C-alpha positions as a Markdown table, in Angstrom:
| # | Residue | x | y | z |
|---|---|---|---|---|
| 1 | Unk | 110.7 | 0.0 | 96.2 |
| 2 | Unk | 107.6 | -2.0 | 96.8 |
| 3 | Unk | 104.7 | -2.1 | 94.3 |
| 4 | Unk | 101.7 | -3.9 | 95.6 |
| 5 | Unk | 98.6 | -4.6 | 93.3 |
| 6 | Unk | 95.7 | -4.5 | 95.4 |
| 7 | Unk | 93.3 | -7.5 | 95.6 |
| 8 | Unk | 90.2 | -5.2 | 95.2 |
| 9 | Unk | 91.7 | -4.5 | 91.6 |
| 10 | Unk | 89.4 | -5.9 | 88.7 |
| 11 | Unk | 92.4 | -7.5 | 86.9 |
| 12 | Unk | 96.0 | -7.5 | 86.2 |
| 13 | Unk | 98.1 | -4.1 | 85.7 |
| 14 | Unk | 100.1 | -4.3 | 82.4 |
| 15 | Unk | 102.9 | -2.3 | 80.8 |
| 16 | Unk | 104.1 | -1.0 | 84.1 |
| 17 | Unk | 106.9 | 1.5 | 84.5 |
| 18 | Unk | 108.4 | 2.0 | 87.9 |
| 19 | Unk | 110.5 | 5.2 | 88.3 |
| 20 | Unk | 112.9 | 5.7 | 91.2 |
| 21 | Unk | 114.4 | 9.0 | 91.5 |
| 22 | Unk | 116.8 | 10.9 | 93.8 |
| 23 | Unk | 117.6 | 14.8 | 94.4 |
| 24 | Unk | 120.6 | 16.0 | 92.6 |
| 25 | Unk | 122.9 | 15.8 | 95.7 |
| 26 | Unk | 122.6 | 12.0 | 95.2 |
| 27 | Unk | 123.9 | 9.4 | 92.3 |
| 28 | Unk | 122.2 | 5.9 | 91.6 |
| 29 | Unk | 125.0 | 3.6 | 91.5 |
| 30 | Unk | 123.3 | 0.2 | 91.3 |
| 31 | Unk | 119.9 | -1.5 | 91.0 |
| 32 | Unk | 118.6 | -4.9 | 91.3 |
| 33 | Unk | 115.8 | -7.0 | 89.4 |
| 34 | Unk | 114.3 | -7.7 | 92.8 |
| 35 | Unk | 111.4 | -10.3 | 93.4 |
| 36 | Unk | 110.7 | -10.6 | 89.7 |
| 37 | Unk | 113.0 | -10.2 | 86.9 |
| 38 | Unk | 112.1 | -6.6 | 85.7 |
| 39 | Unk | 114.6 | -5.1 | 83.5 |
| 40 | Unk | 115.8 | -1.6 | 84.6 |
| 41 | Unk | 117.9 | 1.2 | 83.3 |
| 42 | Unk | 119.8 | 3.7 | 85.2 |
| 43 | Unk | 119.7 | 7.1 | 83.4 |
| 44 | Unk | 122.9 | 8.7 | 82.3 |
| 45 | Unk | 122.7 | 11.4 | 84.8 |
| 46 | Unk | 122.2 | 8.7 | 87.4 |
| 47 | Unk | 119.4 | 10.7 | 89.0 |
| 48 | Unk | 116.8 | 8.0 | 88.1 |
| 49 | Unk | 116.2 | 4.3 | 87.6 |
| 50 | Unk | 113.2 | 2.9 | 85.6 |
| 51 | Unk | 112.0 | -0.7 | 86.1 |
| 52 | Unk | 109.6 | -2.1 | 83.2 |
| 53 | Unk | 107.4 | -5.2 | 83.3 |
| 54 | Unk | 104.7 | -6.7 | 81.3 |
| 55 | Unk | 102.2 | -7.4 | 83.9 |
| 56 | Unk | 101.5 | -7.4 | 87.6 |
| 57 | Unk | 98.8 | -9.9 | 88.5 |
| 58 | Unk | 96.0 | -8.9 | 91.2 |
| 59 | Unk | 97.4 | -9.4 | 94.7 |
| 60 | Unk | 101.0 | -9.6 | 93.5 |
| 61 | Unk | 104.0 | -7.6 | 95.1 |
| 62 | Unk | 107.0 | -6.5 | 93.5 |
| 63 | Unk | 109.9 | -5.4 | 95.5 |
| 64 | Unk | 113.3 | -4.2 | 94.2 |
| 65 | Unk | 115.9 | -1.8 | 95.5 |
| 66 | Unk | 118.4 | 0.7 | 94.1 |
| 67 | Unk | 121.6 | 2.2 | 95.8 |
| 68 | Unk | 122.8 | 5.8 | 95.7 |
| 69 | Unk | 125.7 | 7.6 | 96.8 |
| 70 | Unk | 126.0 | 11.3 | 98.0 |
| 71 | Unk | 128.0 | 13.7 | 95.9 |
| 72 | Unk | 127.6 | 16.4 | 98.7 |
| 73 | Unk | 129.1 | 15.3 | 102.3 |
| 74 | Unk | 127.7 | 16.2 | 105.4 |
| 75 | Unk | 123.9 | 16.4 | 104.3 |
| 76 | Unk | 120.9 | 15.3 | 106.3 |
| 77 | Unk | 117.4 | 14.5 | 105.4 |
| 78 | Unk | 118.1 | 12.8 | 102.1 |
| 79 | Unk | 114.9 | 11.4 | 100.3 |
| 80 | Unk | 114.2 | 9.5 | 97.3 |
| 81 | Unk | 111.0 | 9.1 | 95.2 |
| 82 | Unk | 109.2 | 6.3 | 93.2 |
| 83 | Unk | 106.2 | 6.5 | 90.8 |
| 84 | Unk | 104.4 | 3.8 | 88.8 |
| 85 | Unk | 102.3 | 4.0 | 85.8 |
| 86 | Unk | 100.3 | 1.2 | 84.1 |
| 87 | Unk | 97.4 | 0.3 | 82.1 |
| 88 | Unk | 94.6 | -2.1 | 82.1 |
| 89 | Unk | 95.2 | -3.7 | 78.7 |
| 90 | Unk | 98.4 | -5.5 | 77.7 |
| 91 | Unk | 100.5 | -4.0 | 74.8 |
| 92 | Unk | 98.9 | -0.7 | 74.3 |
| 93 | Unk | 97.6 | 0.1 | 70.8 |
| 94 | Unk | 96.1 | 2.8 | 69.0 |
| 95 | Unk | 92.9 | 0.5 | 68.4 |
| 96 | Unk | 92.5 | -0.8 | 72.1 |
| 97 | Unk | 93.2 | 1.6 | 74.9 |
| 98 | Unk | 93.0 | 0.4 | 78.5 |
| 99 | Unk | 92.6 | 2.5 | 81.6 |
| 100 | Unk | 95.9 | 4.3 | 82.3 |
| 101 | Unk | 96.9 | 5.1 | 85.7 |
| 102 | Unk | 99.6 | 5.9 | 88.0 |
| 103 | Unk | 100.4 | 5.8 | 91.6 |
């Protein structure tokens, strides 16, 4: 999974959540912190892994990976997915809202 914060951005991305998910015929068995020590949690059903970080500066790249095993043998065309959400203000509060987004 690679998250790239475009140099065309106006500022850092805060409160990032990166979610990797796999179809029901796979189970996530391992993950790693990658290029920055983002904490992560593999879901109880092992169908997703969530990485969280406070911020990603403009122009920075975060690279990580997770591993999954198939629970149904002999299947072709296995695909996994990733999603990222972020906010333009650090530490979202009720008083100050940033521009939330996803990619």
